[in-house]
C-alpha positions in Angstrom: 124.7 80.5 283.5 126.1 82.0 286.7 125.5 80.4 290.1 123.9 82.9 292.3 123.3 80.6 295.3 122.4 82.5 298.5 122.0 85.7 296.6 118.5 85.9 295.0 115.9 87.0 295.0 116.3 90.4 296.7 114.7 90.8 300.1 115.9 93.9 302.0 116.1 96.1 298.9 113.2 96.9 296.7 113.1 96.1 293.1 115.2 98.8 291.2 113.1 100.9 289.2 114.6 103.1 286.6 112.2 105.8 285.2 112.9 107.0 281.7 112.0 110.5 280.7 111.1 110.9 277.1 112.0 114.6 276.9 115.8 114.3 277.7 117.9 116.7 276.0 120.4 115.1 273.4 123.5 116.8 275.0 123.9 117.3 278.6 126.4 116.9 281.5 125.5 113.2 281.9 126.0 112.3 278.2 129.1 114.3 277.7 130.7 112.6 280.7 133.0 109.8 279.7 132.2 107.7 282.8 128.7 107.3 281.2 129.8 105.9 277.9 129.2 102.3 277.1 132.4 101.1 275.8 131.1 97.5 275.1 129.3 98.9 271.9 131.3 97.9 269.0 133.7 95.6 270.9 134.9 92.2 269.7 132.5 89.5 270.8 135.3 87.1 271.7 136.9 89.6 273.9 133.6 90.3 275.6 133.2 86.6 276.1 136.7 86.3 277.6 136.1 89.1 280.0 132.8 87.5 281.0 134.4 84.2 281.8 137.1 85.8 283.8 134.7 87.8 285.9 132.3 84.9 286.6 135.2 82.7 287.7 136.4 85.3 290.2 132.8 85.7 291.4 132.4 82.1 292.2 135.7 82.2 294.2 134.5 85.1 296.2 131.1 83.5 296.8 132.8 80.4 298.1 135.2 82.4 300.5 132.2 83.7 302.5 129.9 80.7 302.4 130.1 80.1 306.2 129.3 83.9 306.8 126.1 83.4 304.6 125.1 80.4 306.9 125.5 82.5 310.0 123.3 85.2 308.4 120.5 82.7 307.9 120.8 81.7 311.6 120.5 85.3 312.6 117.5 85.9 310.6 115.7 83.0 312.2 116.7 84.3 315.7 115.7 87.8 315.0 112.2 86.6 313.6 112.0 84.2 316.6 111.8 81.1 314.2 114.7 79.3 315.7 112.7 76.0 316.5 114.2 73.3 318.5 116.3 70.8 316.6 114.9 67.7 318.4 111.6 68.6 320.2 110.6 66.1 322.9 107.0 65.7 321.7 104.7 67.2 319.0 103.4 70.7 320.3 106.4 71.0 322.9 107.4 74.6 323.6 109.0 76.8 320.9 108.8 80.0 322.8 111.7 82.6 322.4 113.1 85.5 324.4 113.4 88.3 321.8 116.7 89.7 322.9 118.1 90.0 319.5 115.0 91.4 318.1 114.8 94.1 320.9 118.4 95.0 320.6 118.2 95.5 316.8 114.8 97.6 317.1 116.1 99.8 319.9 119.4 100.5 318.1 117.5 101.5 315.0 115.4 103.9 316.9 118.1 105.5 318.8 120.4 105.7 315.5 117.6 107.4 313.6 117.2 109.8 316.2 120.8 110.7 316.2 121.2 110.9 312.4 118.1 113.1 312.0 117.8 115.4 315.0 115.8 118.1 313.2 116.9 121.0 311.2 120.1 120.8 309.0 121.7 117.3 309.1 124.9 118.2 307.0 127.6 120.6 308.0 130.2 122.1 305.8 133.5 123.1 307.5 136.1 125.2 305.6 139.5 123.5 305.8 141.8 126.3 304.4 142.2 129.9 305.4 138.9 131.1 306.2 137.2 134.3 304.7 133.7 135.7 305.0 132.8 134.3 301.5 134.0 130.9 302.6 131.8 130.8 305.6 128.7 131.9 303.4 129.5 129.2 300.9 129.7 126.5 303.6 126.4 127.7 305.0 124.8 127.5 301.6 126.3 123.9 301.1 125.0 122.7 304.5 121.5 123.9 303.8 121.5 122.7 300.2 122.9 119.2 301.0 120.4 119.0 304.1 117.5 119.9 301.7 118.6 117.3 299.3 118.6 114.3 301.4 115.6 115.3 303.8 113.3 116.9 301.3 114.2 116.4 297.8 114.8 112.7 298.2 111.8 111.5 300.2 113.2 108.0 300.4 116.5 108.9 302.0 115.4 108.7 305.7 113.4 105.6 305.2 116.5 103.9 303.6 118.7 105.0 306.5 116.2 103.4 308.9 116.7 100.1 306.9 120.3 100.6 307.2 120.4 101.0 310.9 118.4 97.7 311.3 120.5 95.5 309.0 123.9 96.9 310.1 123.0 96.2 313.7 121.8 92.6 312.7 124.5 91.6 310.1 127.3 93.8 311.3 127.9 95.3 307.6 125.7 97.3 305.2 126.6 99.1 302.0 125.3 102.2 300.3 125.9 102.8 296.6 126.4 106.6 295.7 126.4 107.3 292.0 125.1 109.2 289.1 122.2 107.5 287.4 122.6 108.7 283.6 119.2 107.4 282.9 117.2 109.1 285.7 119.7 112.0 285.6 119.8 112.1 289.3 122.4 111.4 292.0 121.5 108.3 293.7 122.2 106.8 297.2 120.8 103.2 297.2 120.8 100.5 299.9 122.9 97.3 299.1 122.6 94.6 302.0 126.0 93.0 302.6 124.9 89.6 301.0 124.3 91.3 297.7 127.7 92.8 297.5 130.1 89.8 297.0 133.8 90.5 297.7 136.9 88.3 298.5 136.5 87.6 302.2 140.1 87.8 303.1 141.8 88.3 306.4 141.8 91.3 308.7 139.9 94.6 308.6 140.3 96.3 305.0 138.8 99.3 303.5 136.5 98.7 300.7 138.6 101.1 298.5 141.5 98.4 298.9 139.5 95.6 297.6 140.6 94.5 294.0 137.2 93.6 292.9 133.5 93.5 294.1 130.3 92.3 292.4 126.8 93.7 293.2 123.7 91.4 292.5 120.8 93.5 291.0 117.3 92.4 290.6 115.5 94.5 288.1 112.6 94.5 286.0 113.1 93.0 282.4 111.2 95.9 281.0 113.4 98.4 282.7 116.4 96.9 281.0 114.6 97.3 277.7 114.3 100.9 278.4 117.9 101.2 279.5 118.9 99.5 276.2 116.9 102.0 274.2 118.6 104.8 275.8 122.0 103.3 275.0 123.0 102.5 278.7 122.9 98.8 277.8 123.9 97.2 274.6 120.7 95.0 274.7 118.0 94.2 277.2 118.6 91.4 279.8 116.9 88.1 279.5 114.4 87.0 282.0 116.1 85.1 284.8 115.0 81.5 285.7 115.6 80.4 289.2 116.7 76.8 288.5 117.4 74.9 291.6 119.2 77.7 293.4 119.2 77.5 297.2 119.1 80.5 299.2 119.1 79.9 302.9 118.6 83.5 303.9 115.7 84.1 301.8 114.1 80.9 303.0 114.5 81.9 306.6 112.8 85.3 305.8 109.9 83.7 303.8 109.2 81.2 306.6 109.3 83.8 309.4 106.8 86.2 307.5 104.6 83.4 306.1 105.5 83.8 302.3 105.3 81.0 299.9 107.3 80.2 296.8 107.9 83.3 294.7 106.3 83.7 291.3 108.0 82.3 288.3 110.4 84.6 286.8 108.6 84.0 283.4 105.5 85.3 284.9 107.0 88.2 287.2 109.3 89.5 284.3 112.5 89.9 286.5 116.0 89.9 285.3 119.3 89.7 287.3 122.4 91.8 286.6 125.9 91.4 287.8 127.7 94.7 288.3 131.5 94.1 288.7 133.7 96.8 289.7 137.5 95.9 289.1 140.4 96.3 286.8 140.9 95.2 283.2 143.3 95.7 280.3 141.3 96.6 277.3 144.6 97.5 275.3 144.9 94.5 272.8 148.4 95.9 271.7 150.1 95.7 274.9 149.7 92.7 277.3 152.0 94.2 279.9 150.1 97.4 280.3 148.6 98.3 283.6 145.0 97.3 284.3 142.7 100.3 284.6 139.4 100.6 286.6 136.3 99.6 284.8 132.8 98.7 285.7 131.3 95.8 283.7 127.5 94.8 283.8 126.6 91.2 282.9 123.4 89.5 282.3 123.1 86.6 284.8 120.9 84.4 282.7 122.8 84.7 279.2 126.2 85.7 280.7 126.5 88.3 278.1 128.2 91.7 278.9 125.7 94.5 278.5 128.0 97.3 279.5 131.5 98.5 280.2 132.2 102.0 281.7 135.5 103.6 282.9 135.8 104.1 286.6 137.9 107.2 286.8 137.6 110.9 286.3 138.3 112.4 282.9 141.7 114.2 283.0 143.1 112.0 285.7 146.3 110.7 284.4 146.7 108.3 287.5 143.2 106.9 286.6 142.3 106.8 290.4 139.4 104.4 290.9 136.1 106.1 291.6 134.6 104.2 294.6 130.8 104.2 294.5 130.1 102.1 297.5 130.3 103.1 301.3 130.9 100.4 303.9 128.8 100.8 307.1 129.9 98.4 309.8 128.6 98.1 313.2 131.7 96.9 315.1 135.1 96.3 313.5 136.0 92.8 312.7 139.7 92.1 313.6 139.8 88.9 311.5 137.5 89.6 308.4 136.1 92.2 306.1 132.6 92.2 307.3 131.7 93.8 310.5 130.3 92.3 313.7 126.7 92.9 314.7 124.1 92.0 317.2 123.6 88.7 315.3 127.3 87.7 316.1 127.3 89.0 319.6 124.1 87.6 320.9 123.4 84.4 318.8 124.9 81.8 321.4 123.6 83.7 324.4 120.0 84.2 323.1 120.0 80.6 321.8 120.9 79.3 325.2 118.3 81.3 326.9 115.6 80.0 324.6 116.7 76.5 325.2 116.5 76.9 329.1 113.1 78.7 328.7 111.7 75.7 326.6 113.0 73.3 329.0 111.3 75.1 331.8 108.0 75.4 329.9 108.1 71.7 329.0 108.9 70.6 332.6 106.1 72.6 333.9 103.8 71.2 331.3 104.6 67.6 332.4 103.9 68.5 336.0 100.6 70.3 335.2 99.4 67.6 332.6 97.3 64.7 334.1 98.0 61.2 332.7 99.1 57.8 333.9 97.9 54.1 334.4 94.8 52.5 335.5 94.5 49.1 337.1 92.1 46.8 335.1 90.9 45.4 338.4 89.0 48.5 338.9 86.6 47.5 336.3 86.6 50.8 334.5 86.0 51.0 330.8 88.9 50.3 328.5 90.8 52.8 326.5 91.3 56.5 327.5 89.5 58.0 330.4 88.7 61.6 330.0 86.8 64.0 332.3 85.0 67.3 331.6 84.8 70.2 334.2 82.3 69.3 337.0 81.9 65.7 335.8 81.5 62.7 338.1 81.6 59.0 337.1 80.3 55.9 338.8 82.7 53.1 339.3 82.3 49.7 341.1 85.6 50.0 343.2 85.9 51.8 346.5 87.9 54.9 347.3 90.9 53.0 348.7 91.0 50.8 345.6 90.9 53.9 343.3 93.8 55.4 345.1 95.9 52.3 344.9 94.9 51.4 341.3 95.5 54.8 339.7 99.2 55.9 339.0 99.4 59.5 338.0 102.6 60.2 336.1 103.0 64.0 336.9 103.8 63.2 340.5 107.2 61.9 339.2 108.0 65.3 337.2 109.0 67.8 339.6 108.2 70.9 337.3 110.5 73.7 336.2 113.9 73.7 338.0 114.3 76.9 340.3 118.1 76.9 339.5 117.7 77.0 335.6 115.2 79.8 336.1 117.7 81.8 338.3 120.5 81.0 335.8 118.3 82.1 332.8 117.3 85.4 334.5 121.0 86.1 335.1 121.8 85.5 331.5 119.1 87.6 330.2 120.4 90.5 332.4 123.9 89.9 330.9 122.4 89.8 327.4 120.5 93.1 328.0 123.8 94.8 328.9 125.2 93.5 325.7 122.1 94.4 323.8 122.0 97.9 325.3 118.4 97.3 326.4 118.8 97.9 330.1 115.9 99.5 332.2 117.5 103.0 332.2 118.0 103.0 328.5 114.6 101.5 327.9 112.8 104.2 329.9 111.6 101.9 332.6 113.5 103.3 335.8 111.2 102.3 338.7 113.3 103.9 341.4 113.4 107.6 342.2 116.8 108.9 341.2 118.5 112.3 340.8 118.9 113.4 337.2 122.8 113.1 337.4 122.4 109.4 338.6 120.1 108.6 335.8 122.5 110.3 333.4 125.4 108.3 334.7 123.5 105.0 334.1 122.5 106.0 330.6 126.0 107.0 329.8 127.5 103.8 331.1 124.9 101.8 329.1 125.4 103.6 325.9 129.3 103.1 325.7 128.8 100.4 323.2 126.1 102.2 321.2 128.2 105.4 321.0 131.1 103.3 319.6 128.9 101.6 317.0 127.1 105.1 316.1 130.5 106.7 315.7 131.5 104.1 313.0 128.3 104.7 311.3 128.7 108.4 311.3 132.2 108.0 309.9 130.7 105.9 307.0 128.0 108.6 306.5 130.7 111.3 306.1 132.1 109.2 303.3 128.7 109.0 301.7 128.1 112.7 302.0 131.6 113.4 300.4 130.6 111.2 297.4 127.4 113.2 297.0 129.4 116.4 297.3 131.5 115.3 294.4 128.6 114.5 292.4 127.1 117.9 293.0 130.3 119.5 291.9 130.0 117.6 288.7 126.1 117.7 287.7 124.5 120.4 289.8 123.1 123.2 287.6 125.0 126.4 287.6 122.5 127.9 289.9 119.7 126.0 291.9 117.0 127.4 294.1 115.4 125.6 297.0 113.1 126.3 300.1 113.3 125.2 303.5 111.2 126.1 306.6 112.8 128.5 309.2 112.3 128.2 313.0 109.1 129.9 312.6 107.6 127.4 310.0 107.8 129.9 307.2 109.3 128.8 303.8 112.6 130.6 303.1 114.1 130.6 299.7 117.8 130.0 299.1 120.1 129.5 296.3 123.4 127.5 295.8 125.9 127.5 292.8 127.8 124.6 291.3 130.9 126.7 291.9 130.3 126.5 295.6 131.2 122.9 295.6 135.0 123.3 295.5 137.1 120.6 296.9 138.1 122.7 300.2 135.4 121.9 302.5 135.0 119.1 304.9 131.5 117.5 304.9 130.3 115.8 308.0 126.8 115.0 309.5 125.3 117.1 312.2 125.0 114.3 314.8 126.1 113.6 318.4 126.2 110.0 319.4 126.2 111.0 323.0 122.7 112.4 322.7 121.1 109.1 321.7 118.2 109.0 324.1 115.5 111.5 325.0 116.1 110.6 328.7 119.7 111.3 328.3 118.9 114.9 326.8 116.3 115.6 329.4 118.6 114.4 332.4 121.4 116.8 331.0 118.8 119.7 330.7 117.7 119.0 334.2 121.2 119.1 335.5 121.9 122.4 333.7 118.9 124.1 335.2 119.8 122.8 338.7 123.2 124.5 338.2 121.5 127.7 337.1 119.2 127.7 340.1 122.3 127.1 342.4 124.3 129.9 340.9 121.4 132.4 341.1 120.9 131.6 344.7 124.4 132.4 345.7 124.4 135.6 343.6 126.3 134.7 340.6 125.8 137.6 338.1 123.9 135.7 335.3 123.0 138.0 332.5 119.5 137.9 330.8 121.0 136.5 327.8 122.7 133.7 329.8 119.5 132.8 331.6 117.6 132.7 328.4 120.2 130.3 326.8 119.7 128.0 329.9 116.0 127.9 329.2 116.3 127.4 325.6 118.4 124.4 326.0 116.0 123.0 328.6 113.1 123.5 326.2 115.0 122.0 323.3 115.6 118.8 325.3 112.0 118.3 325.6 111.5 119.0 322.0 108.9 121.8 322.5 107.8 123.5 319.3 108.1 127.3 318.7 110.6 127.8 321.5 111.3 131.4 320.5 107.7 132.3 321.4 108.4 131.1 325.0 111.6 132.9 325.6 112.2 136.8 326.2 114.4 138.3 323.7 117.6 139.4 325.2 118.9 143.0 324.5 121.5 143.3 321.8 124.6 145.5 322.4 124.8 148.8 320.8 127.7 149.4 318.7 130.8 151.2 320.0 130.5 154.9 319.8 133.5 157.1 321.0 131.4 160.4 320.8 130.2 161.1 324.3 127.4 163.5 322.9 126.0 160.5 321.0 126.0 158.4 324.1 124.0 161.2 326.0 121.4 161.0 323.2 120.4 157.3 324.1 119.5 158.3 327.7 116.6 160.6 326.4 115.0 157.8 324.6 112.3 155.3 325.9 113.8 152.0 327.0 117.2 153.9 327.3 120.3 151.8 326.7 123.8 153.1 326.3 126.9 151.6 324.5 129.3 149.8 326.9 132.5 151.4 328.0 135.7 150.3 326.3 139.5 150.3 327.7 141.0 152.4 325.2 138.4 155.2 325.1 139.2 158.8 326.4 137.7 158.4 329.7 138.4 162.0 331.0 136.7 163.5 328.2 133.8 161.2 328.4 133.3 161.8 332.1 133.4 165.6 331.7 130.8 165.5 328.9 128.6 163.2 330.8 128.9 165.4 333.8 128.0 168.6 331.7 124.9 166.7 330.2 123.5 165.5 333.6 123.8 169.1 335.0 122.4 170.7 332.0 119.2 172.5 333.1 117.4 171.9 329.9 118.3 168.1 329.1 119.8 166.7 332.2 116.3 166.7 334.0 114.6 165.2 331.0 116.5 162.0 331.1 114.2 159.0 331.7 114.4 156.8 334.8 116.1 154.1 333.0 118.2 156.6 331.2 119.6 158.0 334.5 120.2 154.6 335.7 122.1 153.7 332.5 124.2 157.0 332.9 125.2 156.1 336.5 126.4 152.7 335.4 128.2 154.2 332.4 130.0 156.8 334.5 131.0 154.3 337.1 132.7 152.1 334.4 134.6 155.3 333.1 135.7 156.1 336.6 136.9 152.5 337.3 139.0 152.4 334.0 140.3 155.9 334.7 141.7 154.6 338.2 143.1 151.6 336.5 144.8 153.6 333.9 146.2 156.3 336.2 147.0 154.5 339.4 148.1 151.1 338.4 150.3 149.3 335.8 148.1 146.5 334.7 149.0 143.5 332.5 147.2 142.9 329.2 145.6 139.8 330.7 144.1 141.9 333.5 142.7 144.4 331.1 140.9 141.8 329.1 139.4 140.5 332.3 138.1 144.0 333.1 136.6 144.4 329.8 134.7 141.1 330.1 133.4 142.2 333.6 132.4 145.4 332.1 130.4 143.7 329.3 128.7 141.6 331.9 127.8 144.7 334.1 126.6 146.4 331.0 124.1 143.8 330.1 122.4 143.7 333.3 123.5 144.8 336.8 122.6 142.1 339.5 124.8 143.3 342.3 123.1 143.5 345.7 122.4 147.1 346.8 124.9 146.9 349.6 127.7 146.0 347.0 127.1 149.0 344.8 130.2 151.3 344.6 130.0 154.5 346.5 129.1 157.3 344.1 130.7 160.1 346.2 134.0 158.1 346.5 134.0 157.6 342.7 133.4 161.3 342.3 136.2 162.2 344.6 138.6 159.8 342.5 137.7 161.8 339.5 138.3 165.2 341.3 134.6 166.0 341.2 131.9 166.5 343.8 130.5 163.0 344.3 126.8 162.6 343.6 126.5 166.3 342.7 128.3 165.4 339.5 125.5 163.1 338.4 122.9 165.8 339.0 119.7 165.2 341.1 118.7 161.7 341.5 115.3 160.4 340.5 113.7 160.9 343.9 115.0 164.4 344.1 113.7 165.2 340.7 110.4 163.9 341.5 110.1 166.0 344.6 111.3 169.1 342.9 108.6 168.7 340.0 105.8 168.4 342.8 107.1 171.5 344.5 107.1 173.4 341.3 103.5 172.2 340.4 102.4 173.2 343.8 103.8 176.7 343.5 102.2 177.1 340.1 98.8 175.9 341.5 99.1 178.3 344.4 100.0 181.3 342.2 
């Protein structure tokens, strides 16, 4: 029977439940895939036994290579649960209090990391990597929405499992996710695998999981589920009930003691089995001992040591037989001398333990100082044995006061109490530990002083340097997991799949995606920004942005309505307000370019008039002459709306300016682009003070015209003329 010391039973992961559907079609994509075929069926028993012995021997070697690391994990668990009791307590009931530095560090990291990974909306982004076309962009948008829907709506446990990942990767330094196609459930799976349940050869130096020659996962599973799996052909036979015979699990014992759990139920009663899933290389060719080993997956029953399944681990048609890697290694900080990463357990263990010792010593010293006790001279004639008082009680004695003072020796007068130097040192160490744990006051939202937003932002950014580095490592690994899910979608997704997501207004919108969309020419990354890890950080940046906008408007910078609206949108988003679009004005959209001046004239007659903006390469003279004719037209020129006349004035000014630039100067292409950009800004909204407006008469003279007369009567003249006509009509 396989030795599974320090591996079982499972604690951080739930028991695997494999649901079997009775109405599965006989032939489908899963059953036709060679990766899902059980090669152990019909194989020679002696050969299977030989393979099993080889795998179990390698497993024991790998288990021994990381034994010290397992012992460290047990200590980290006790420290996290604040159960690291004193080794030699001075008396029964002495202080066992702890400072929860490690606990707070792990919990805060989990909260920040989850906020970064799931900011709201789409969480996956697909980016074209080759020559981009409109179809490629549309395909990338479909995939972004579909994969975001898969991991946030279709798989309701995905976010919950990522929270568990964030906790354990911060504590242990390493965590694994297994991404695979379950041929029984017929679903793409992303499952948590805590580091202590994936046994690998520890080795030296940082290595990628793809470079490991072998790895073994320990799986705790219901015996009844293995019966269903055997019935469907996934296993050759059901696994036997696993018996926990004298197996010591230090990590599990530490967790059980912390949460108050007793001994687990006997496996015979609970009906649990244990599987060993080995990923490595084998030579199944009996005729050629010199052939190259190929990648396979082997499933062994840990109780009977029988092989229940062998499956190929490469894609069909791959002549190189490149191994398919199902596991993704998440690590907190890279370990320069080992495979597993470094987490808060490694970083804070010694410091947190030292602080706990000083705290307990101080409490014990204060207890001795405050506790009455000592010796009583028999000459006082008091009763023998212990002397105890209750509150407000007086006792009669034969001795006088002087004899009492001299005959009673109180021991607490010889104990000075807690040492002030130790307390000061402990406080200093706690502050240092908080910086390592990223739990300073600014990061915890406990800033007591009044500070400028930029100052708070600087404190937060400095405090989050380590968090940002750790979060980037996690996001890199998450990208690898999403690429694995992308590959599974390309193989097993229906030809066409429909799904629905909520838009910004909370209204369901139906979308569709195709299997052919999942071509291997897109980069899949999570939509996450480690730099925006805290709400305080977002708010501080938003406040700095609004201060810049206010300062710009105060000095007359020509912000457009669209730009101002964008500032307020980002400000509201930082505070996570709902239905932001209802709070913001809708900026006007630019009209499409129109080179026919008569069409441009038409817009000035409409309510809410808006004209297309002027472009450099238009026929400015022809436009100017047509606009001049229109404004002086006795039938239509006088019918322009007030806003239409204003738009026409701005439009003609732009034509005149570009006519001057084309006729009088030789401008570089760079200056032309700058002019066009300026015209676009002026077109959206004119914010120039009145004294800075160009002189209409001067512009008219540049064009060889009669100044403001070329623009026809202004709105005030038009109103006066209409009143005179109405008065004349009334008098007649």
